[in-house]
C-alpha positions in Angstrom: 0.2 -20.5 39.6 1.2 -16.9 39.0 4.5 -17.1 37.0 2.9 -17.4 33.6 0.2 -14.8 34.0 2.6 -12.1 35.3 5.6 -12.8 33.1 4.7 -14.5 29.8 1.3 -13.0 29.0 2.7 -9.5 28.9 5.7 -10.7 26.8 3.3 -12.5 24.5 1.1 -9.4 24.0 4.2 -7.3 23.3 5.5 -9.7 20.7 2.1 -10.2 19.0 1.5 -6.4 18.9 5.0 -5.7 17.6 4.7 -8.2 14.7 1.1 -7.4 13.9 1.8 -3.7 14.0 4.7 -4.1 11.7 2.6 -6.0 9.2 -0.2 -3.5 9.5 2.2 -0.7 8.5 2.7 -2.4 5.2 -1.0 -1.7 4.4 -0.6 1.9 5.4 -3.3 2.0 8.1 -4.8 5.2 9.5 -2.7 7.1 12.1 -5.0 6.0 15.0 -4.1 2.3 14.3 -0.4 3.1 14.4 -0.8 5.0 17.7 -2.8 2.2 19.2 -0.3 -0.4 18.2 2.6 1.6 19.7 0.6 2.3 22.9 -0.5 -1.3 23.5 3.0 -2.7 22.6 4.7 -0.2 24.8 2.4 -0.8 27.8 2.8 -4.6 27.4 6.6 -4.3 27.3 6.7 -2.0 30.4 4.3 -4.4 32.2 6.5 -7.4 31.3 9.6 -5.7 32.6 7.9 -4.7 35.9 6.4 -8.2 36.4 9.8 -9.8 35.8 11.4 -7.5 38.3 8.7 -8.4 40.8 9.2 -12.1 40.1 12.9 -11.9 40.7 12.5 -9.8 43.8 10.3 -12.4 45.5 13.2 -14.9 45.4 11.1 -17.6 43.7 13.4 -17.8 40.8 16.2 -19.0 43.0 14.0 -21.2 45.1 12.3 -23.0 42.2 15.5 -23.6 40.4 17.6 -24.6 43.4 20.1 -21.8 42.7 21.6 -19.3 45.2 23.8 -17.0 43.3 26.7 -15.3 45.2 27.2 -11.6 45.2 30.2 -12.1 43.0 28.2 -14.1 40.5 25.5 -11.5 40.3 28.1 -8.7 39.9 29.7 -10.5 37.0 26.3 -11.2 35.4 25.3 -7.5 35.5 28.8 -6.4 34.3 28.9 -8.9 31.4 25.4 -8.1 30.3 26.0 -4.3 30.3 29.4 -4.4 28.7 28.3 -6.9 25.9 25.1 -5.0 25.2 27.0 -1.7 25.0 29.6 -3.3 22.7 26.9 -4.6 20.3 25.2 -1.2 20.2 28.4 0.7 19.6 29.5 -1.5 16.8 26.1 -1.3 15.2 26.1 2.5 15.4 29.6 2.8 14.0 29.1 0.4 11.1 25.6 1.4 10.0 24.5 4.9 9.0 20.9 4.1 8.3 18.5 5.5 10.8 14.8 4.8 11.5 12.4 2.4 9.8 10.5 2.7 6.5 7.5 0.6 5.6 9.6 -1.9 3.7 12.1 -2.4 6.5 9.3 -2.8 9.1 7.5 -5.4 6.9 10.6 -7.4 6.3 11.4 -7.3 10.0 8.0 -8.7 10.9 8.3 -11.5 8.3 11.8 -12.5 9.3 11.1 -12.5 13.0 8.0 -14.6 12.4 9.9 -17.0 10.1 12.8 -17.4 12.6 10.4 -18.1 15.4 8.6 -20.7 13.3 11.9 -22.4 12.3 13.0 -22.4 16.0 10.3 -25.1 16.6 12.0 -27.5 14.2 14.6 -28.7 16.7 17.4 -31.1 15.9 18.5 -31.2 19.5 17.0 -29.6 22.6 19.5 -29.0 25.5 18.3 -29.8 29.1 19.1 -26.4 30.5 17.8 -24.4 27.5 19.2 -23.9 24.0 18.6 -25.8 20.8 20.0 -26.8 17.5 17.3 -25.8 15.0 16.7 -25.8 11.2 18.6 -22.5 10.5 16.3 -20.4 12.7 19.0 -17.7 13.0 19.1 -17.3 9.2 16.1 -15.0 8.5 17.3 -12.6 11.2 20.9 -12.8 9.8 19.6 -12.0 6.3 17.5 -9.2 7.6 20.4 -7.6 9.4 22.6 -8.0 6.3 20.0 -6.4 4.1 18.8 -3.6 6.3 21.8 -2.9 8.6 22.7 -3.5 12.2 20.6 -0.8 13.7 17.4 -2.2 12.4 18.7 -5.7 13.1 19.0 -4.8 16.8 15.3 -4.1 17.1 14.3 -7.3 15.2 16.6 -9.3 17.4 15.2 -7.7 20.5 11.7 -8.7 19.6 12.8 -12.2 18.7 14.5 -12.5 22.1 11.2 -11.8 23.9 9.6 -14.5 21.7 12.4 -17.0 22.7 11.7 -16.1 26.4 8.1 -17.2 25.9 9.1 -20.4 24.0 11.9 -21.8 26.1 12.0 -19.9 29.5 14.9 -20.2 32.0 14.6 -17.4 34.4 17.2 -17.4 37.2 18.3 -13.7 37.4 17.6 -10.4 35.6 21.0 -10.2 34.0 20.8 -13.9 33.0 17.5 -13.1 31.3 19.2 -10.3 29.5 22.2 -12.3 28.4 20.3 -15.4 27.2 17.3 -13.7 25.5 18.0 -10.1 24.8 21.8 -9.6 24.3 22.3 -13.0 22.6 19.7 -12.3 19.9 20.6 -8.6 19.5 24.0 -10.0 18.6 22.6 -11.4 15.4 22.4 -7.8 14.1 26.2 -7.8 13.8 25.7 -10.0 10.6 25.4 -6.7 8.8 28.5 -5.0 10.3 30.7 -5.7 7.3 28.3 -5.1 4.4 29.6 -1.6 3.7 33.3 -2.3 4.2 35.2 -1.0 1.0 37.8 -3.8 1.2 35.0 -6.4 0.7 33.3 -4.5 -2.1 31.7 -6.9 -4.6 31.9 -9.9 -2.3 28.4 -10.3 -0.9 28.9 -13.9 0.3 32.1 -13.0 2.0 30.5 -10.0 3.7 27.6 -12.2 4.9 29.8 -15.1 6.1 32.3 -13.0 8.1 29.4 -10.9 9.6 27.5 -14.0 10.5 30.7 -15.5 12.2 31.0 -12.2 14.2 27.4 -12.4 15.2 27.6 -16.1 16.1 30.7 -15.6 18.3 29.1 -12.7 20.1 26.0 -14.8 20.8 28.2 -17.6 22.1 30.0 -15.2 24.4 26.7 -13.9 25.8 25.5 -17.5 26.5 28.9 -18.4 28.0 28.8 -15.6 30.6 25.2 -16.6 31.5 26.2 -20.3 31.8 29.3 -19.6 33.9 27.8 -17.2 36.4 24.1 -18.2 36.5 24.1 -21.9 35.5 27.6 -22.9 36.5 26.4 -24.5 39.8 24.7 -27.2 37.8 28.1 -28.3 36.4 28.9 -30.0 39.7 25.8 -32.2 39.4 26.7 -33.3 35.9 30.3 -34.0 37.1 28.9 -36.4 39.6 26.4 -38.0 37.3 28.8 -38.6 34.5 32.0 -38.9 36.4 33.6 -36.0 34.6 35.3 -33.9 37.3 36.2 -31.1 35.0 32.6 -30.1 34.6 32.6 -28.9 38.2 34.5 -25.9 36.9 31.7 -23.4 35.9 33.8 -21.9 33.1 34.6 -25.3 31.5 31.0 -26.5 32.0 29.7 -23.4 30.3 32.2 -23.6 27.5 31.3 -27.2 26.8 27.5 -26.7 27.2 27.3 -23.7 24.9 29.6 -25.3 22.3 27.2 -28.2 22.0 24.4 -26.2 20.5 25.5 -22.6 19.6 28.4 -23.6 17.3 26.3 -26.1 15.3 23.4 -23.7 15.2 25.7 -20.9 13.7 27.3 -23.3 11.3 24.0 -24.5 9.9 22.7 -20.9 9.5 25.9 -19.8 7.7 26.1 -22.9 5.4 22.4 -22.6 4.4 22.8 -18.8 3.9 25.8 -19.2 1.7 24.1 -21.9 -0.4 21.1 -19.7 -0.9 23.2 -16.7 -1.8 25.0 -18.8 -4.4 21.9 -18.0 -6.5 22.5 -14.8 -8.5 18.7 -14.2 -8.6 18.5 -14.2 -4.8 21.5 -11.8 -4.6 19.7 -9.5 -7.1 16.6 -9.5 -4.8 18.7 -8.8 -1.8 20.2 -5.8 -3.6 16.8 -4.7 -4.8 15.0 -4.8 -1.5 17.8 -4.2 0.9 19.4 -0.9 2.0 23.0 -0.8 0.8 25.8 1.6 0.0 27.9 1.4 -3.1 30.1 -1.3 -1.6 27.4 -4.0 -2.2 28.1 -6.6 -4.8 27.1 -5.8 -8.4 25.1 -8.7 -9.6 24.9 -9.2 -13.3 21.4 -9.1 -14.9 19.7 -12.3 -16.0 21.1 -13.8 -19.2 18.0 -13.1 -21.2 18.5 -9.4 -20.7 22.2 -9.4 -21.6 23.2 -8.2 -25.1 24.3 -10.8 -27.5 
């Protein structure tokens, strides 16, 4: 009766304001509109965080899900969330020199987040404890991070993570929430971590593919930690139901569970992305609208503009 009003409504307001505000920037609104969007979005985010803390503090998360996490599990959850988030941020800062957002970057971010969210509803497989194989829903955010860099990709991934928390919520613990919804989708930003590497100059598809693999592996690790320390207790139930004793080991259970949807999800996004980037015209548009250093691939002009 109170879970949805105090947790998901503030998250929904934040996500709507963030996307709508980003789109509004494209039309260059008056300063008051920008201030209002930032104020409302910021207040909604703070309210959502406070409400989530209150929800966890009541103990209802554990009671409703039949989970009682040990002190060791909670410590490992917090440690893994902090270390992994810090690693993603550090790599993003070191591999991307672009700071701040311009109008173009904000507009593309809003469109890509909205497109990823829409594609996430086209599910090939929906797992019982959260997680899905979708129709390349990671791809728009991957392309955005590749075009505009890791730093901007972090923010887009963070907003998308809140949207995922609204769409498919599994709330057992604050650190589990961070690992499954914030850190996991911030990791998509790492798709752009190799776009300015001199050794890969002129190899746009290679830059994208290797970056997407790094992003996918990092997302997998984030979900693995959450599955082992927050959801690992459910492995014993599956072991009894299916007669597979090895599932009672939380690490094996999490490894198998995450592999069933994260790996196919990443493969689909990479394959579709590489196929799309096989088009020279698309690569030209990526170079035109993205923010690259000189290491980006030099795409030849259309044949009609080439000299005879």
